[in-house]
C-alpha positions as CSV (number, residue, x, y, z in Angstrom):
1,X,61.5,-108.0,57.3
2,X,61.1,-104.5,55.9
3,X,60.0,-104.3,52.3
4,X,62.3,-103.0,49.6
5,X,62.2,-99.2,49.9
6,X,62.1,-98.6,46.2
7,X,59.3,-101.1,45.8
8,X,57.3,-99.3,48.5
9,X,57.8,-95.9,46.8
10,X,56.7,-97.2,43.4
11,X,53.8,-99.1,44.9
12,X,52.7,-96.0,46.8
13,X,52.8,-93.9,43.8
14,X,50.8,-96.4,41.8
15,X,48.2,-96.8,44.5
16,X,47.8,-93.0,44.9
17,X,47.6,-92.5,41.1
18,X,44.9,-95.2,40.7
19,X,42.8,-93.6,43.5
20,X,43.0,-90.0,42.5
21,X,41.5,-89.3,39.1
22,X,42.7,-85.7,39.2
23,X,46.3,-86.7,39.4
24,X,48.3,-86.9,36.2
25,X,51.0,-89.5,35.7
26,X,53.7,-87.0,35.1
27,X,54.4,-83.4,36.0
28,X,52.2,-83.6,39.1
29,X,52.1,-84.6,42.7
30,X,50.2,-87.4,44.4
31,X,47.0,-86.3,46.1
32,X,48.4,-83.5,48.2
33,X,46.5,-81.7,50.9
34,X,45.6,-78.1,50.4
35,X,48.8,-76.0,50.8
36,X,49.5,-72.3,50.9
37,X,52.0,-72.6,48.1
38,X,51.3,-75.3,45.5
39,X,54.1,-77.6,44.6
40,X,55.8,-76.9,41.3
41,X,55.3,-78.8,38.1
42,X,57.7,-81.6,37.8
43,X,59.2,-84.1,35.4
44,X,58.9,-86.8,38.1
45,X,56.6,-87.1,41.1
46,X,56.0,-85.7,44.5
47,X,54.2,-88.1,46.7
48,X,52.2,-87.5,49.9
49,X,51.3,-91.2,50.2
50,X,51.6,-92.5,53.7
51,X,53.4,-95.7,52.7
52,X,55.9,-93.8,50.6
53,X,56.5,-91.3,53.5
54,X,56.9,-94.2,56.0
55,X,59.6,-95.8,53.8
56,X,61.5,-92.6,53.7
57,X,61.4,-92.4,57.5
58,X,63.8,-95.3,57.9
59,X,67.4,-96.1,57.0
60,X,70.0,-98.9,57.5
61,X,70.4,-97.9,61.1
62,X,66.7,-98.6,61.9
63,X,67.2,-96.4,65.0
64,X,66.0,-92.9,64.1
65,X,62.6,-92.4,62.4
66,X,61.5,-89.0,61.0
67,X,58.5,-88.9,58.7
68,X,58.6,-86.3,55.9
69,X,55.7,-84.4,54.6
70,X,56.4,-85.7,51.1
71,X,58.8,-87.7,49.0
72,X,60.2,-86.4,45.7
73,X,60.9,-89.0,43.0
74,X,62.9,-86.7,40.7
75,X,62.7,-87.0,36.9
76,X,65.5,-84.6,36.5
77,X,67.9,-82.2,38.3
78,X,65.3,-79.5,37.5
79,X,62.9,-81.3,39.9
80,X,65.5,-81.1,42.6
81,X,66.0,-77.4,42.1
82,X,62.3,-76.6,41.9
83,X,61.5,-78.6,44.9
84,X,64.2,-77.1,47.0
85,X,62.9,-73.6,46.1
86,X,59.4,-74.7,47.0
87,X,60.6,-76.1,50.3
88,X,62.6,-73.0,51.1
89,X,59.7,-70.7,50.3
90,X,57.6,-72.7,52.9
91,X,60.3,-72.6,55.6
92,X,60.7,-76.4,55.5
93,X,63.7,-78.7,55.2
94,X,65.0,-80.9,52.4
95,X,67.1,-84.1,52.6
96,X,68.4,-86.3,49.7
97,X,68.5,-90.0,50.2
98,X,70.5,-92.4,48.0
99,X,70.4,-95.9,49.3
100,X,69.4,-94.8,52.8
101,X,72.5,-96.5,54.3
102,X,72.8,-93.9,57.1
103,X,72.9,-95.4,60.5
104,X,71.3,-92.6,62.5
105,X,68.7,-90.8,60.4
106,X,71.1,-88.4,58.8
107,X,69.1,-88.4,55.5
108,X,65.7,-88.1,57.1
109,X,63.6,-85.0,57.8
110,X,60.6,-84.4,59.9
111,X,57.7,-82.7,58.0
112,X,60.0,-81.6,55.2
113,X,60.7,-83.2,51.8
114,X,63.0,-86.2,51.2
115,X,64.3,-86.7,47.7
116,X,64.8,-90.3,46.5
117,X,67.9,-89.7,44.5
118,X,68.1,-93.4,43.4
119,X,65.6,-92.3,40.7
120,X,68.6,-90.4,39.1
121,X,71.0,-93.2,38.4
122,X,72.2,-92.9,34.8
123,X,75.8,-93.9,34.1
124,X,77.6,-92.2,31.2
125,X,80.2,-93.6,28.9
126,X,83.9,-93.9,29.9
127,X,85.8,-91.0,28.4
128,X,89.5,-91.7,28.8
129,X,90.4,-91.3,32.5
130,X,86.9,-90.2,33.6
131,X,83.2,-91.0,33.7
132,X,80.2,-88.8,34.5
133,X,77.3,-90.4,36.5
134,X,74.2,-89.4,38.2
135,X,74.6,-89.1,42.0
136,X,71.9,-91.7,42.6
137,X,73.9,-94.4,40.7
138,X,75.2,-97.2,42.9
139,X,78.9,-98.1,42.6
140,X,78.0,-101.5,41.3
141,X,76.2,-99.8,38.4
142,X,79.3,-97.6,37.8
143,X,81.5,-100.6,37.8
144,X,79.4,-102.5,35.2
145,X,80.3,-99.7,32.7
146,X,83.9,-98.9,33.7
147,X,85.1,-102.5,34.0
148,X,83.8,-103.2,30.5
149,X,86.3,-100.5,29.3
150,X,89.1,-101.8,31.5
151,X,88.8,-99.0,34.0
152,X,87.9,-98.5,37.7
153,X,87.6,-95.7,40.2
154,X,90.9,-95.7,42.2
155,X,89.0,-95.8,45.5
156,X,85.7,-97.6,46.2
157,X,83.7,-98.1,49.4
158,X,83.9,-101.6,50.8
159,X,80.1,-102.0,50.1
160,X,79.5,-101.2,46.5
161,X,75.7,-100.9,46.7
162,X,76.0,-97.4,48.1
163,X,75.1,-94.4,46.0
164,X,77.8,-92.2,44.5
165,X,76.4,-88.9,45.9
166,X,75.9,-90.4,49.4
167,X,79.5,-91.6,49.4
168,X,81.0,-88.3,48.3
169,X,79.3,-86.2,51.0
170,X,80.8,-88.2,53.8
171,X,84.2,-88.8,52.2
172,X,84.2,-92.5,51.2
173,X,86.9,-94.6,52.9
174,X,87.8,-97.7,51.0
175,X,90.4,-100.4,50.8
176,X,92.8,-98.2,48.8
177,X,92.4,-95.0,50.8
178,X,95.9,-95.3,52.3
179,X,97.5,-94.7,48.9
180,X,94.7,-93.0,46.9
181,X,92.7,-91.0,49.4
182,X,89.0,-91.1,49.9
183,X,86.4,-91.3,47.2
184,X,85.8,-87.5,47.5
185,X,89.4,-86.9,46.7
186,X,89.0,-88.5,43.3
187,X,86.0,-86.4,42.1
188,X,86.9,-84.2,39.1
189,X,83.7,-82.2,38.8
190,X,80.2,-82.1,40.2
191,X,76.8,-80.7,39.3
192,X,75.2,-79.4,42.4
193,X,71.8,-77.9,43.4
194,X,72.5,-75.4,46.3
195,X,70.2,-74.7,49.2
196,X,69.0,-71.7,47.2
197,X,67.8,-74.0,44.4
198,X,70.5,-72.9,42.0
199,X,72.2,-75.4,39.7
200,X,75.9,-75.0,39.7
201,X,78.8,-76.9,38.2
202,X,81.9,-76.9,40.4
203,X,85.4,-78.3,40.4
204,X,88.8,-77.5,41.9
205,X,89.2,-74.7,39.4
206,X,85.6,-73.4,39.1
207,X,83.4,-72.6,42.0
208,X,86.0,-74.2,44.2
209,X,84.4,-73.0,47.4
210,X,81.3,-75.0,46.7
211,X,83.3,-78.0,45.4
212,X,85.3,-78.1,48.7
213,X,82.2,-77.6,50.8
214,X,80.3,-80.4,49.2
215,X,83.0,-83.1,49.3
216,X,82.9,-84.5,52.9
217,X,80.5,-81.7,53.7
218,X,77.6,-83.9,54.9
219,X,75.1,-82.4,52.5
220,X,75.0,-79.1,54.2
221,X,75.4,-76.7,51.2
222,X,74.2,-78.6,48.1
223,X,72.7,-81.7,46.6
224,X,74.9,-83.5,44.2
225,X,73.1,-84.5,41.0
226,X,76.0,-85.6,38.8
227,X,79.7,-86.4,39.5
228,X,82.6,-86.8,37.1
229,X,84.9,-89.4,38.6
230,X,88.6,-90.2,38.0
231,X,89.4,-93.6,36.5
232,X,92.5,-95.7,36.4
233,X,93.3,-99.0,34.7
234,X,91.5,-101.9,36.3
235,X,93.5,-105.0,37.4
236,X,92.2,-108.4,36.2
237,X,92.7,-110.2,39.5
238,X,93.4,-109.8,43.2
239,X,95.7,-111.9,45.4
240,X,94.3,-111.8,48.9
241,X,96.3,-113.1,51.9
242,X,94.7,-113.3,55.3
243,X,97.2,-113.0,58.1
244,X,96.3,-114.2,61.7
245,X,97.9,-113.0,64.9
246,X,98.1,-114.1,68.5
247,X,97.6,-110.6,69.9
248,X,97.0,-107.0,69.0
249,X,100.6,-105.8,69.4
250,X,101.9,-108.3,66.9
251,X,99.3,-107.4,64.4
252,X,99.9,-103.7,64.8
253,X,103.6,-104.2,64.3
254,X,103.1,-105.9,61.0
255,X,100.5,-103.2,59.9
256,X,103.1,-100.5,60.5
257,X,105.6,-102.5,58.3
258,X,103.0,-103.0,55.6
259,X,101.8,-99.3,55.7
260,X,105.4,-98.3,55.1
261,X,106.6,-100.5,52.3
262,X,103.4,-100.7,50.1
263,X,104.0,-104.3,49.2
264,X,100.2,-104.7,49.2
265,X,97.7,-102.4,47.5
266,X,95.3,-102.7,50.4
267,X,95.8,-103.5,54.1
268,X,92.7,-103.9,56.3
269,X,92.6,-105.2,59.8
270,X,89.8,-106.9,61.7
271,X,89.3,-108.0,65.3
272,X,86.6,-110.6,65.3
273,X,84.7,-112.4,68.1
274,X,86.0,-115.9,68.6
275,X,83.5,-118.7,69.0
276,X,85.7,-119.9,71.9
277,X,85.7,-116.5,73.5
278,X,88.0,-113.6,73.2
279,X,89.1,-112.3,69.8
280,X,90.7,-113.3,66.5
281,X,93.2,-110.7,65.1
282,X,93.4,-110.7,61.3
283,X,94.9,-108.5,58.7
284,X,93.9,-108.8,55.0
285,X,96.6,-107.9,52.5
286,X,95.5,-107.5,48.9
287,X,97.7,-107.2,45.8
288,X,96.2,-106.3,42.4
289,X,97.6,-107.9,39.2
290,X,97.0,-108.6,35.6
291,X,98.9,-111.6,34.1
292,X,101.3,-113.4,36.3
293,X,100.3,-113.6,40.0
294,X,102.6,-112.0,42.6
295,X,105.1,-114.0,44.6
296,X,103.4,-114.9,47.9
297,X,106.8,-115.4,49.6
298,X,107.8,-111.8,48.8
299,X,104.4,-110.5,50.1
300,X,104.7,-112.2,53.5
301,X,108.5,-111.9,54.0
302,X,109.5,-110.8,57.4
303,X,106.0,-110.7,58.8
304,X,105.1,-112.1,62.3
305,X,101.7,-113.7,61.6
306,X,101.0,-117.4,62.3
307,X,102.0,-119.2,59.0
308,X,100.0,-122.2,59.9
309,X,96.8,-120.1,59.9
310,X,97.6,-118.0,56.8
311,X,95.0,-118.2,54.0
312,X,95.6,-117.1,50.4
313,X,93.2,-116.9,47.5
314,X,93.0,-115.4,44.0
315,X,89.8,-113.6,43.0
316,X,88.6,-111.8,40.0
317,X,88.7,-108.0,40.6
318,X,84.9,-107.6,40.7
319,X,84.5,-110.6,42.9
320,X,86.8,-108.9,45.4
321,X,85.0,-105.6,45.2
322,X,81.7,-107.4,45.7
323,X,83.1,-109.4,48.6
324,X,80.3,-108.3,51.1
325,X,77.5,-109.7,48.9
326,X,77.6,-113.1,50.5
327,X,77.4,-111.6,54.0
328,X,74.5,-109.3,52.9
329,X,72.6,-112.3,51.5
330,X,73.1,-114.3,54.8
331,X,72.0,-111.3,56.9
332,X,68.9,-110.8,54.7
333,X,68.1,-114.5,54.9
334,X,68.2,-114.6,58.7
335,X,66.6,-111.2,59.2
336,X,69.5,-109.4,60.8
337,X,69.9,-107.0,57.8
338,X,66.7,-105.4,59.1
339,X,67.7,-105.1,62.7
340,X,69.3,-101.9,64.1
341,X,72.9,-101.1,63.1
342,X,74.4,-98.8,65.7
343,X,77.8,-98.6,64.0
344,X,80.7,-96.4,65.2
345,X,83.4,-95.1,62.8
346,X,86.4,-93.1,64.0
347,X,90.1,-92.4,63.2
348,X,92.9,-92.8,65.8
349,X,96.5,-91.8,65.4
350,X,99.4,-94.3,65.4
351,X,100.8,-92.9,68.7
352,X,97.6,-93.8,70.6
353,X,96.1,-96.7,68.6
354,X,97.2,-99.7,70.8
355,X,96.2,-98.0,74.0
356,X,92.8,-97.0,72.7
357,X,92.1,-100.4,71.1
358,X,93.2,-102.4,74.2
359,X,91.1,-100.2,76.5
360,X,88.0,-100.6,74.4
361,X,88.4,-104.3,73.9
362,X,88.5,-104.7,77.6
363,X,85.0,-103.3,77.9
364,X,83.4,-105.3,75.0
365,X,81.0,-108.1,75.5
366,X,81.3,-109.5,71.9
367,X,78.1,-111.5,71.7
368,X,76.0,-108.5,72.9
369,X,78.0,-105.6,71.6
370,X,79.1,-106.9,68.2
371,X,77.1,-110.0,67.3
372,X,78.3,-113.1,65.5
373,X,78.9,-111.2,62.3
374,X,80.3,-108.0,63.8
375,X,83.8,-106.9,64.1
376,X,86.2,-104.1,65.2
377,X,88.1,-102.6,62.3
378,X,91.6,-101.4,62.7
379,X,93.1,-100.4,59.3
380,X,96.2,-98.2,58.6
381,X,95.7,-95.0,56.6
382,X,97.9,-92.0,55.7
383,X,97.1,-88.4,56.3
384,X,99.1,-87.2,53.2
385,X,96.8,-89.2,50.9
386,X,93.7,-87.3,51.9
387,X,92.9,-83.9,50.4
388,X,89.2,-83.2,51.0
389,X,89.5,-80.2,53.4
390,X,86.4,-81.0,55.5
391,X,87.4,-84.6,56.3
392,X,88.9,-84.5,59.8
393,X,91.7,-86.9,60.6
394,X,94.3,-87.1,63.4
395,X,97.5,-85.2,63.2
396,X,99.7,-88.3,63.0
397,X,100.8,-89.1,59.4
398,X,100.0,-92.8,60.0
399,X,96.5,-93.2,61.5
400,X,93.9,-95.9,61.6
401,X,90.2,-96.5,60.9
402,X,88.9,-97.7,64.2
403,X,85.3,-98.9,63.7
404,X,82.7,-100.9,65.6
405,X,80.7,-102.8,62.9
406,X,77.8,-104.0,65.1
407,X,75.4,-106.6,63.8
408,X,73.0,-107.2,66.7
409,X,71.0,-110.4,66.9
410,X,68.0,-108.6,68.2
411,X,65.7,-105.8,67.0
412,X,65.2,-104.6,70.5
413,X,65.1,-100.8,70.6
414,X,66.5,-100.7,74.2
415,X,69.5,-102.7,73.1
416,X,70.1,-100.4,70.1
417,X,69.8,-97.3,72.4
418,X,72.3,-98.9,74.8
419,X,74.8,-99.3,72.0
420,X,74.2,-95.7,70.8
421,X,75.1,-94.5,74.3
422,X,78.2,-96.7,74.3
423,X,79.2,-95.2,70.9
424,X,79.0,-91.7,72.3
425,X,81.2,-92.7,75.3
426,X,83.8,-94.4,73.1
427,X,83.9,-91.3,70.8
428,X,84.6,-89.2,73.9
429,X,87.6,-91.4,74.7
430,X,88.8,-91.4,71.1
431,X,88.6,-87.7,70.9
432,X,90.5,-87.3,74.2
433,X,93.2,-89.4,72.6
434,X,93.5,-87.1,69.6
435,X,91.2,-89.1,67.4
436,X,88.5,-87.9,65.1
437,X,85.1,-88.9,63.9
438,X,84.2,-90.4,60.5
439,X,80.7,-89.0,60.5
440,X,78.6,-91.9,59.6
441,X,78.3,-93.1,63.2
442,X,75.2,-93.9,65.2
443,X,75.0,-91.4,68.0
444,X,73.9,-87.7,68.3
445,X,76.1,-84.7,68.3
446,X,75.0,-81.2,69.2
447,X,75.8,-78.2,67.1
448,X,78.6,-77.2,69.5
449,X,80.0,-80.8,69.3
450,X,80.0,-80.6,65.5
451,X,81.9,-77.3,65.7
452,X,84.4,-79.0,67.9
453,X,84.7,-81.9,65.5
454,X,85.5,-79.7,62.6
455,X,87.7,-77.3,64.5
456,X,87.5,-73.5,64.3
457,X,89.2,-72.9,61.0
458,X,87.6,-75.8,59.2
459,X,84.1,-75.1,60.6
460,X,84.6,-71.5,59.5
461,X,85.0,-72.7,55.9
462,X,81.9,-74.8,56.1
463,X,79.9,-72.0,57.8
464,X,80.9,-69.5,55.1
465,X,79.7,-71.9,52.4
466,X,76.5,-72.5,54.3
467,X,75.8,-68.8,54.5
468,X,76.6,-68.4,50.8
469,X,74.8,-71.4,49.4
470,X,72.2,-72.3,51.9
471,X,71.5,-69.2,54.0
472,X,68.0,-70.4,55.1
473,X,69.5,-73.7,56.3
474,X,67.2,-75.8,54.2
475,X,69.5,-78.8,53.5
476,X,70.1,-82.1,55.3
477,X,69.0,-81.3,58.8
478,X,69.6,-84.9,60.1
479,X,73.1,-84.1,61.2
480,X,71.9,-81.4,63.5
481,X,74.9,-79.2,62.7
482,X,72.7,-76.0,62.4
């Protein structure tokens, strides 16, 4: 098992400080080699320790490994700004890391500087319908404050141990995206350090070009240091009904009904490997409530699932949000959490979804391609709910998250690379069917392929922001867009 990344960073800093009498505990850097331009004074630390650098050369994907020259442990946003300027002056690259949950080295950088943004994780007080938090805060940390005040962000990622900043730059699809958009659509204001090292506050009404280029912008023009998030009233409880189907067509028919009538607050579909072979088709419908529970009969009226297999449960709201904790604990216990995770995440329009899913299911060997705990996600979303201009979705009003959540039973690199190649091939077929990429997937794209992904007009918006805010192309090179 790999050690906890934060523990490695702290241990590396402590070891270096103990062995280098000339290094101060603050406002300095850890035993750097001689350099043409000295690092700036900092509130935090800049470490050149090998163990610290090695920890920053890995992520949740465990597929791509790029070792930085140094790791910034920022004590303030001033440290982020000063270090970006230092990196730029030396013609190097800079990449922020939150919880390092990328699956293909997107927040890594070879010979540049990685910033461990989890060091900046303060959560402010709830102020009416909003809260301001550091970008390195995890969603679980945000919720510990908001739920105490009876509030919640309207959209949350399914895994709440992700960082706020890391979620915003990719968009942030969650259980309530169909009605409330992605996480990035629910950001009110951000404090950002640009690729020039300038600290800028942006919103839809102030520095809107930066605001729109940062949300779902893959970290290409700025590093988020703080975000002001929209809040809504939090429900006390959740009624969760799991619906099971004999085949894909029946499940998709019900998903279309549920996407149209909004009887549930969340509808998420899964295609799971069956122990007996083949697949299990399941849709989870969730209804939020406070006080009296909803009427189950009304929630399932007219649906075509198998009533004998239907499962229903009432959960506290936070228990529902934290529903992946048990799976994480199991995967950590058996070691699979630390194996490669060659995930694929895409969007497919309603007009093509059944043809695409059926074709791909016909090519899957579930034990080898998904693993016992893996699944194929097929969940309905609505184009009109999404406002972040850089997030690319199909032209159909109703479309679906179509994801391969792979949990391999081996840490074999050859198997991981095989699945990366399969991901690229599937994406090609999805794209040919009018689908788009949700860009947290484990396979490489060339600069030309990224331009095709965004499309001419949208890429023009990103490119204009890149030229304005990061003209030397310092930031987040792991996507290989530039």
